[in-house]
N, C-alpha and C positions, 0 to 999 in steps of 0.2 A: 527292545527296549534300549537298546543303543542308541539307534536311530530318533526315537521321543528324546531322549536326553540331549542329544545333538542341536534338532530342533529349538527346543527352551532353550537348551544356554547362547545358539545363535540371535533368539529372539530377543534376548536380554543384553546381548553384544548390541547388537543395531539399537535398540533404546538406549542403553547408555552412549554409546559412538555418538545418536542424534541430539541427546540432551546436551553431550560436552559441545558438539559445534552450536548449539545454541547458547552455550553457555558462551562462548565467546562475543557472539553479537550482542549478547546483555551486557557484558563488561563494558563493550564500546559504546552503546547506549547511554550506560550509566556515567560516561566518563564527560556527556555532555558533546554539545558542539557538532553532532552532526547533524546529516539532512534525510529523512527517514521517504523514501517514496510508497506508499501503501497503493495498490491497485484495489481497486473495489472490491468487496467482498460480493459471493456467488452470487448472481443474478443470471439465471437461466438463458441460453441463447445466445445468439451472436448479434453486436449493431442493435440498432433500434429499429423499427418500425418504420415505414415510409411514412412523411408527415408528420413528426413525431412534433413535441411543441417541451421546449425548454419549461413553461410555465405549466405544462401539465403532466404531474406525474403517470397521468395512466395512459398518458400515450407512449409512455418511454418503457423500456428494458429495467425491471424494479428487481430489488434483493427478493427471496422467497424465504421463508423460515429458516432453511438453513444459512444463508447470506444473513439473516437477523444475529442469529446465534452465534457466527462466525467473526462477525463485528462486534459483540457483545464479549466474544473472547480475546480480541484484540486489541480490549479496553483494558480487558482483567491480566494482559502480560504486561502491558506500564503499571498496572498500580499493582499488582502483584512484586511486582519488580523495582518498585521505586523508582521507576523511570520517569526524568521532567522532561517537560517539555515547554517551549514560549508559545508557540503558536500552531494551530491546527488551521491547514488551509483546504479547499474541498473546490472540485469541480461541481461547476452549474449544475449536472445531472442529478438527478435525484437516488438515484444509487449512490454517488458515492457520497453526497448530502447526508443520506440514511447511514450511510458506514462511520461517516465522521459522528453521529450524533449518537448512535448505540455507541460507538469505541469511546468518545471522549465528551459528550454532550454539549462543546461548543465549538465551533467553527467558525470560520472566514470562508466567504464564497473567494474564488481567484478563477478568473476568465480565462486566465493564462494555461488551467489544466485543465480546459474544456478538452471533450472529444476532438480529434480531426479523421474519425474511422469513416463516418457517411461522405458521399460527395460533397454535400451541402457544405462540410466543412472542412474538407482536404486541403484547398487553398488556401488557409489560414496557418497548416503544420511549421514548412521553415520560420516563419515569423514568428509563431509561439515558442517554438525551440530557444530562439535567436533571442526571446525575451525573457523566458524563464532562467536561461543563463546566467545574464544581465541581472534580474533580481537577486539570483542566488549570490554571485559575486558580490554585489551591492548590499549583501548583512553584514551586521557586524561583526567582527573576531568575538564580540565576547555574549553573543546569544548562545543559547542551549539548545536543544534539539527543534528542529523545524519539521510540521510533518506536513507531507502533502499526498493528499487523497486525490486518485486520480484511475485514467486508465492506461489498459495494456500498450496502445499504440503513442502516447505520451511516454511512460516509464523508458519503452523500447527507443523511442527518437530520441530521447537527451541521454540516454544511459547503454542502448546497445543493450540491453536487457531487457528480456521479456516475461515478466514474474507471471504465478497462478493467481488466481483470485484470493482476495485478500493477504496476499505476501505482502511482508516487509523488504525493501531493497535500502540498504544501509549504504549511505554515501558519508565522505568528507566534501566540502565546499568546491573541491575543484571536481568534481562530482567522480571520483572512483570509488566504483563498487570497492567497501570492504567486506560485506555478508548480506545474508538474507535469511529470515524467519518465516518459514511457510505457515500459516494457521490452517490447520483442517479440521473441518469438525463434522 
């Protein structure tokens, strides 16, 4: 009986510390002026099939139902916590655009956020990182939160932080990681 009590107590302590950790991040987001990198929601597999086309979602790795529900949850986090944002930018990959659509409804495609994972695009990686840093650096100081929905390889390349699917990584304009929120559905 004592073991069951300790198990239940540890469960509640973990749940409480988890929500307190997210509280800090939610407060950061409510302050505004943050750059939020979101790795696209769950899309089973790794990379894309050979000969995929950006113009044809059927040729790409896409969100499954879990990924769709995770995207909706992302949007709910913003709505329920009254977190405002100025713009949502998305990679041109369908799984990123779908994440943006389900979470926020409106977004703008940004080629700098495109994946550099496949051999076809790896040569663009260094240039994209430099250009993305320049874009962020040139944002006006009075901007609210800006959301970038992109890929593991892009977030890792610019932040040296490797998020899970649907994870939000919060930074300031200097790209210092301030915290993250995982969305597990």
